[in-house]
N, C-alpha and C positions, 0 to 999 in steps of 0.2 A: 145695340149697337150691330147694324146691316152686313158687318165681316163673321160676328160670331154668328148669327143669326143662317147666312147661305154654309159655313161649314159645319153647323148643325146640322141641316136637311141633307148636307152630302153625305157624314156621318151615318144619320139614320138610313138613307140610301142604300148607301155600303154595306150597312147591319143587314137591312131587308134584303140584297141582292144574294149576299152569303150564305144567309138563311133560307134562303128561298134555290138556291144551286144546293146548300146541303139537304133540302126536302126531296129536291130533283132526285139526286144520288141516290138516296136510302130507300125512293119511290121504285127505281130501277132495279134497285140492287133484290127489295123484297119481290117482286114482280121474276127477277132470273131467280132466284132461290124456289120461289112458289111453283113455278113453271116445270123448274129442273125436278122437284118432286113427284110431281104430277106425272110427268115423262115416265120416271122411274116404276112410278106404282102403273102407270096405263101398259110400260110397254114389259112389265112382269106379271101381267094378266095373261096364263095362256091362254083361255079362249079367243082372246083376239085375234092369236094367230090360228086357232081352231087346231090345239095340237091334240084335243081328245078326240076331235074324230078324224085325225090324221090316224090315229092309234086303232080306235074303232076297225077303219078300213083296214087298214094293215094288219091287224091282227083276226080281221074276220078271213082277209083270204091266206092268212096260214092256218087257221082251223081247219079249212076248206082243203089246203093241202096245192093251192096254186100257186104260194110264192113258199121260199124258204131262206133260212140265212141263218149265221154264226149268232147273231141278237136278237133272233125271233123268240127264243126262251126265256130270256132276260126281261124283253119288252112285254110279253103277251102270257107267259104264266107264273113267273116268278117276281113280276112287280118289281124288278131291281132297276129297271131303265125306265127312265120316265123324261118324256118330250117338253121341254120347257118353252122350245120357239119350235114352229113348225116352217119350213122354208121350203117353197112351193118351187119344185123343177121347172122352169120357165121352156117352152118347146125351141126358141132359138139358143138357148146353151148348147146344143147339141153338136157333137166332134167327134171326128174319125181321127184315127190314126193316120200321120203322114207317109207318104212313099216311099221314104229313106229308111225307116223306124224298122228294127230288128224285129219281125214280123215272129219268129220263131221263138224266140225266148220271151216277149212279151204274151204269146198266147201259154206258154209255158206257166208264167206267173199268171197268171187270167184264170188258167183251170186250176191250180193252187189254191185262189183265194174262192172260186166256184165252189168247193168240195167242203163247205159249211163244218157237217160233221166228221169229215176226214176218214170217211169209210173206203175211199179209193174210187170208190165214184158221184156221178153228179147226176142227181133225179134231176127231173124236168122240173118242178118247184124251183131247184137251186139254177138250174140254167136261165128259168125265165127270171128270175131275180137277177143274177148276172149281166145278160144283156141287158135289163133295163137301165140297169147304174152306169153300164157302158157308154150310154149317150149322154152320162153326166160329163161335163169339161173335168169339172171338179173331180170328179173320181179317178178319172181317167189320167189328170196329172199325179194325184196320192199315190196312185198302183203304179207307174212309171216311175215317181222318185219316193219309192217307199223306205229306200235304204239310205237315204240324206237326211242328214239331221235337220233340216231347215223344212221338210215338208211332216205336218200332225201325222203320227202315226197312226192306222187305218184299224179300229180295232174290232169293227163286226160290221154286218148288214141285214137287212130283213127287206125282202122286196126291193123296192126302188129307194129306201132310207139308210143310209151308213152311220156310222157309231166314229167321231173321228177324237184323237186325245185333244182336250181341252187346251186353250192356251190362253195362260194368265192375265197378259197383258196386252191390251189393244188399245188406239191403232199403233203403229209404231213408234209416234211420238204426241205429244197432246192431248187434248181429251175431248173424247167423243161427247157434242153436244145436239139437243132435239133441233132441227131445223127452223123450228119457232122460236128458238132464242138464238140461231146462228144468224138468223136475219138482220136481227136488232145489235151484232156486234160489229165495230168498226173492222177493216180488215187488218189496221196495224198493231188493235189489239188484240187481235185472233192471234196474228203471227207471233205475236210476244209472251201469247198465254200458251201457246204450243212448245216455244222453247223453254216455258219455265216446266213443265210435265215432261220432262225426260229424264235419263239417269244418270250418272256420273260420266264424265269425258272416256274413262278406260272402259266401260262398260258401254257406250254409244259406239267406241272402234271395234268391239268385236261384233256386235249386232250389226254393222257396214259391211263387217267381212264377212256376214249370212248373208248378206243381200247379194254382194259381189261373187261369193260362191255359185249364190242361186242364178244368178246372170250365165257364169260358166257354166253350170250343170245343163242350162236348158238351152244350150247355142251346140249343136253337133253333139248332142247326146246319142247315149246307146240307144234311144228309142226315135231319132229324128231332134229335130232343130223347133224350138217352141218361140215365138213371141209374145210379149208381155205388152198386153193393151192396155194395162191401168197400171202404171207403176204410182202410186201414191200410198201417204200414209196410212191409210183405213185399208188396204189390202194386205198389210203385214202387221205383226205383233210380235212379240217375246217372251221365252217361256222366264223363269226364276233364276236357270245358269246363263241367262242373257243372250241362248241360241235364236237366230231369227226364226219365225214359225210364216209359212203364205197363210193369210186368213180367208183371202177369197179368190181362187182360182179361176174364175169363169173366165175372167180373157186373158188366161194365158193357154195361145192356143198354137196347134201345129202350123207350121212356116206354109208346110205344102197346100194345107186346105185352106189355108188365108189367103193365099195368092191364086189359087184356082178359083176362090169366089169372088175377091175385090176386082179381078180382071174381067169377071162379067158386070160389074157394074157402071151403072152410067154414070156420067158426069159433064158439068159444065165448067165447074173449077175445082182445084185440088183439094178444097175442103169439102168435096162432094165423097172424096175418097176416105175418109177417116171411118176406121173402126174401131170400138172403145173409146178410153178416153185418150188415148194417144199414138196410135197403128196410122199414120198417112203416110198415105203414097202419092203421086202426081197425076195429075190428069194428062191424057195425050189426047190434045184438041181436035185432033186430024180424024180419029175416032170415036170421040165423044165417050171411051172406056178407059177406068183407071190402070194406072200400069201394078205391075205385083209387087216390086222390091220398096220397100219401106223407107222413107225419107230418115227417121235415124233408128240407130240400132238399141238392143236393150238396154245397152251399159250403158251410154249416154242419157239414156231418160234415169236410169237407177244414179247414176252421179248426179244428176239433175235434183232429183228426191234429198239425196244425200248432202248436198252442198251447204244449206245453213245448218243442216242439224250437227253433224262433224266437223264444221268448221268452230263454231261457237264454245267456246271453255278449249281450244285445242290447246297444247302448250307449245310454247312460244318457240323452241327448238325446231317443231316439226311444221308448226301452222303454213311459212311460206312453200314449203315444197307439197306439203298436202294440196292447199289451194292452186296451186301451179298445174298437178296432175290435175286435180279437179277438172278444173276449166281446160285442160286437154280431152280429156273425156267427156264432157258435154260439147266438147266440138265436132265429134266423131259424125261421121257420116254415114248413110247405110250403103252407098252404093260408088264408094270411091273406090278403085283400084288399090290393092293389097291393106284393104280394109281390116283382115283376119289378123294379120301378122300386128299390124297399130292396135286390134283390139283387144290381142293378147297381153302385149308390149306392157299399154297402161292399164290394164287389168291386176298384170304382176307385180307393177309396179306400186299399186295403191295398197294390197293387200300384204306385199312384204314393208312400206312404211308404216302400215299400221303395226303390223303382229311385230315387231322390231320396238316399237314403243311401249307394247303392254306384255310382252312375252316373260319380263321379270316379274311382272304381277302377278296376285293371286287370281286378278280379271280375267287373264288367258285360260 
């Protein structure tokens, strides 16, 4: 029967297509899992980032009396501190304190840290080590925000190596994948994966409050204003109590120094005036130089990073107001008149809205 023959061929074709797709899916899954295992083994191998060489160099200088610090004994004599990874300081990461900073208080704080053995005197090796550390933007920020809960605690240093409290959960949401796997994952699937690997909504609310408080602290704080030039999930993490912690402070920079440097930068279009991932100013075409004022404040970028994160799974009685406040926040501009008042109002509204929803729970 011709009809039966066609139907039989169609069914065989459909069965083949299904098996073919199934085979492709499991092949892709095997490659994904295999690549992940290789990456984990690769990245955990200390010598790939020359941790052993770093330790030898640092300890050699320590034993010769060139450098000193509170972590030197643990690293070089007791062997209770080891380097899992060796992060190299880059020359273009250097930063200085802004002109508005409270230099007297900062100097006192620096001198306290510099006196590693707490003998009331700062030796030449201690001074050399501290000066090297102050050239690192991450260390400077950790020092400035030591009394704030969203900055990992500074545990010690040896030369220009410093030891920070471990942040157990990072990035802020989603999972960190090696680039070789990342390029094969479609954007839509990646976004869904990120949303799956997140804590419960009350915990997300607490973490979000932490990011808003960080924005508040670096905006006209005790030691001047800082700009957050990389507000992405990978720059932040959180601890077991769901307190937000800064993971990468390389692009949190003093505003005064940023403005001083960016106005010297030549440009033809606004895109030439970008620093980090998202600190953008405009191009003055009459002078072909970048203007000093950023187009978007820290808060607007933080709200954009939080929008999908905090709205997903939000309770129905708070979702509409939360969405309204977030979009008002994202719309903030850096150069508008009365921006500071509007900035403070939206910041307080968002914090209050989130706190009210979780204050009666154990998550607060």
